[in-house]
C-alpha positions as CSV (number, residue, x, y, z in Angstrom):
1,M,0.0,0.0,0.0
2,K,1.6,3.2,-1.2
3,L,0.9,6.4,0.8
4,I,1.6,9.9,-0.5
5,F,1.6,12.8,2.0
6,L,0.2,15.8,0.1
7,G,0.1,17.9,3.2
8,T,1.1,17.4,6.8
9,G,0.9,20.9,8.3
10,G,-1.4,22.4,10.9
11,Y,-4.2,24.7,10.2
12,H,-2.0,27.1,8.1
13,P,0.1,26.2,5.1
14,N,3.5,27.6,4.5
15,E,6.3,27.4,1.9
16,R,7.4,24.1,3.1
17,R,4.2,22.2,3.9
18,H,0.5,22.1,3.2
19,T,-2.5,21.3,5.4
20,A,-3.8,17.7,5.8
21,G,-4.0,15.3,2.9
22,L,-2.8,11.7,2.4
23,F,-3.4,9.9,-0.9
24,L,-3.4,6.1,-1.5
25,P,-3.1,6.0,-5.3
26,E,-3.8,2.3,-5.8
27,L,-7.0,2.6,-4.0
28,G,-8.0,6.1,-5.3
29,I,-8.5,7.2,-1.7
30,L,-7.7,10.7,-0.4
31,L,-7.8,11.2,3.4
32,D,-8.7,14.8,3.9
33,A,-8.5,17.5,1.3
34,G,-6.2,20.2,2.6
35,T,-4.3,22.8,0.6
36,G,-1.9,20.1,-0.8
37,T,-4.9,18.7,-2.9
38,F,-3.6,20.6,-5.9
39,R,-0.7,18.1,-6.0
40,L,-3.1,15.2,-6.5
41,T,-3.9,15.1,-10.2
42,P,-0.4,13.9,-11.6
43,R,-0.5,11.1,-9.0
44,L,-3.9,9.7,-10.1
45,L,-3.9,6.0,-11.3
46,S,-7.6,6.0,-11.9
47,P,-10.1,8.7,-12.8
48,H,-12.3,7.6,-9.8
49,L,-11.6,9.3,-6.5
50,H,-12.9,8.6,-3.0
51,V,-12.4,11.4,-0.5
52,F,-12.7,10.6,3.2
53,L,-13.0,13.6,5.4
54,T,-12.2,13.6,9.1
55,H,-14.1,16.7,9.8
56,A,-15.3,20.0,8.3
57,H,-12.6,22.4,9.5
58,L,-11.4,24.5,6.5
59,D,-7.8,23.2,6.6
60,H,-9.1,19.7,6.0
61,V,-11.8,20.5,3.3
62,C,-10.6,23.6,1.3
63,G,-8.9,21.4,-1.3
64,L,-12.2,20.0,-2.4
65,T,-12.5,23.3,-4.4
66,Y,-9.3,22.4,-6.2
67,L,-10.9,19.3,-7.7
68,L,-13.3,21.3,-9.9
69,A,-10.8,21.8,-12.8
70,P,-9.6,18.2,-12.9
71,M,-13.2,17.1,-12.9
72,L,-14.1,19.5,-15.7
73,Q,-11.1,18.2,-17.7
74,Q,-12.2,14.6,-17.1
75,Q,-9.0,13.8,-15.2
76,I,-11.4,12.8,-12.4
77,T,-14.6,11.3,-13.8
78,S,-16.2,10.4,-10.5
79,C,-15.6,11.7,-7.0
80,T,-17.4,10.4,-3.9
81,V,-16.9,12.4,-0.7
82,H,-17.4,10.3,2.4
83,A,-18.0,12.1,5.7
84,E,-20.4,12.3,8.6
85,A,-23.8,13.7,7.6
86,H,-23.2,17.0,9.5
87,V,-19.9,17.5,7.6
88,L,-21.6,16.9,4.3
89,K,-24.2,19.4,5.2
90,A,-21.6,22.0,6.2
91,L,-19.9,21.6,2.8
92,R,-23.1,22.1,0.9
93,V,-24.3,25.1,2.9
94,R,-21.0,26.8,3.6
95,L,-18.0,25.8,1.4
96,F,-20.1,25.4,-1.7
97,S,-22.6,28.2,-1.1
98,E,-23.3,30.1,-4.3
99,E,-21.8,33.3,-2.9
100,I,-18.5,31.6,-2.0
101,F,-18.1,28.9,-4.8
102,P,-20.7,29.3,-7.5
103,V,-20.0,26.1,-9.4
104,F,-20.9,23.0,-7.5
105,P,-18.5,20.1,-8.5
106,A,-20.2,16.9,-9.5
107,F,-19.5,15.2,-6.2
108,E,-21.4,12.3,-4.8
109,F,-21.8,12.8,-1.1
110,A,-22.0,9.7,0.9
111,P,-22.7,9.7,4.7
112,L,-20.2,7.6,6.5
113,E,-21.2,4.0,7.3
114,S,-18.7,1.5,8.6
115,P,-17.2,-0.3,6.9
116,V,-17.0,1.3,3.4
117,P,-15.8,-1.2,0.7
118,I,-13.5,0.3,-1.9
119,G,-12.2,-2.4,-4.2
120,D,-10.6,-5.0,-1.9
121,A,-10.2,-2.4,0.9
122,R,-12.5,-1.9,3.8
123,I,-12.5,1.6,5.4
124,S,-13.9,1.9,8.9
125,F,-14.1,5.0,11.2
126,R,-14.2,5.9,14.9
127,R,-15.3,9.2,16.4
128,L,-12.7,11.3,18.2
129,V,-12.7,14.1,20.7
130,H,-12.2,17.4,18.9
131,P,-14.1,20.7,18.8
132,G,-16.8,20.3,16.2
133,G,-16.1,16.5,16.1
134,S,-13.7,14.4,14.1
135,V,-13.2,10.8,13.0
136,A,-10.2,8.4,12.7
137,F,-10.1,6.1,9.7
138,R,-8.7,2.6,9.4
139,I,-8.1,1.0,6.0
140,D,-7.7,-2.8,5.8
141,T,-6.6,-4.5,2.7
142,P,-5.4,-8.1,2.0
143,G,-1.8,-6.6,1.8
144,G,-1.9,-4.5,4.9
145,S,-3.6,-1.9,7.1
146,M,-3.2,1.6,8.2
147,A,-5.0,4.1,10.4
148,Y,-5.2,7.9,10.1
149,V,-5.9,9.8,13.4
150,T,-5.8,13.5,13.2
151,D,-6.9,16.6,15.2
152,T,-7.3,14.9,18.6
153,T,-5.2,14.1,21.6
154,A,-3.7,10.6,22.2
155,S,-6.1,8.6,24.1
156,S,-6.6,4.9,25.1
157,S,-10.2,5.3,24.1
158,Y,-9.5,4.3,20.5
159,L,-6.7,1.7,21.1
160,D,-8.9,-1.2,20.1
161,F,-9.7,0.5,16.8
162,L,-6.0,0.8,16.1
163,R,-4.9,-2.6,17.3
164,G,-2.9,-4.6,14.7
165,V,-2.5,-1.9,12.1
166,D,0.7,-2.0,10.1
167,L,1.0,1.8,9.8
168,L,-0.3,4.6,12.1
169,V,-0.4,8.2,11.0
170,H,-1.3,10.2,14.1
171,E,-1.1,14.0,14.5
């Protein structure tokens, strides 16, 4: 399982790093869509993209707006955004409000259910403690597993969720 870090910074990008975004090209999965999302297109192995959002804070979702051009150019032919229902509502009402972003990308919004099958992978989630809420993701494939835990404090409350993963990315 190949993992590309498109951004690893905190809430504000700088010259050396962008905000949260991890890409698994073989699976077509983007974990969070921070400012580094503009780096995604040349790394695509398939025109089908699945975006899993941990929460609705701007540093984790602003990159969704960067997907419009690759979608219009057919570099991305389908894009499903997976998130909790309240996050999807915030995206529709706020980020993609007509006054802020007048062209709504042809996203499919999918409320999180666990597990989500993507090819031979299974993506599950666990709620975390964070202002406004957040979730951790775990991806299990026949070849390995990983977990992505961001915007929370280390806690034993989600140890069972992480147990046995091959790779842990934890902010």
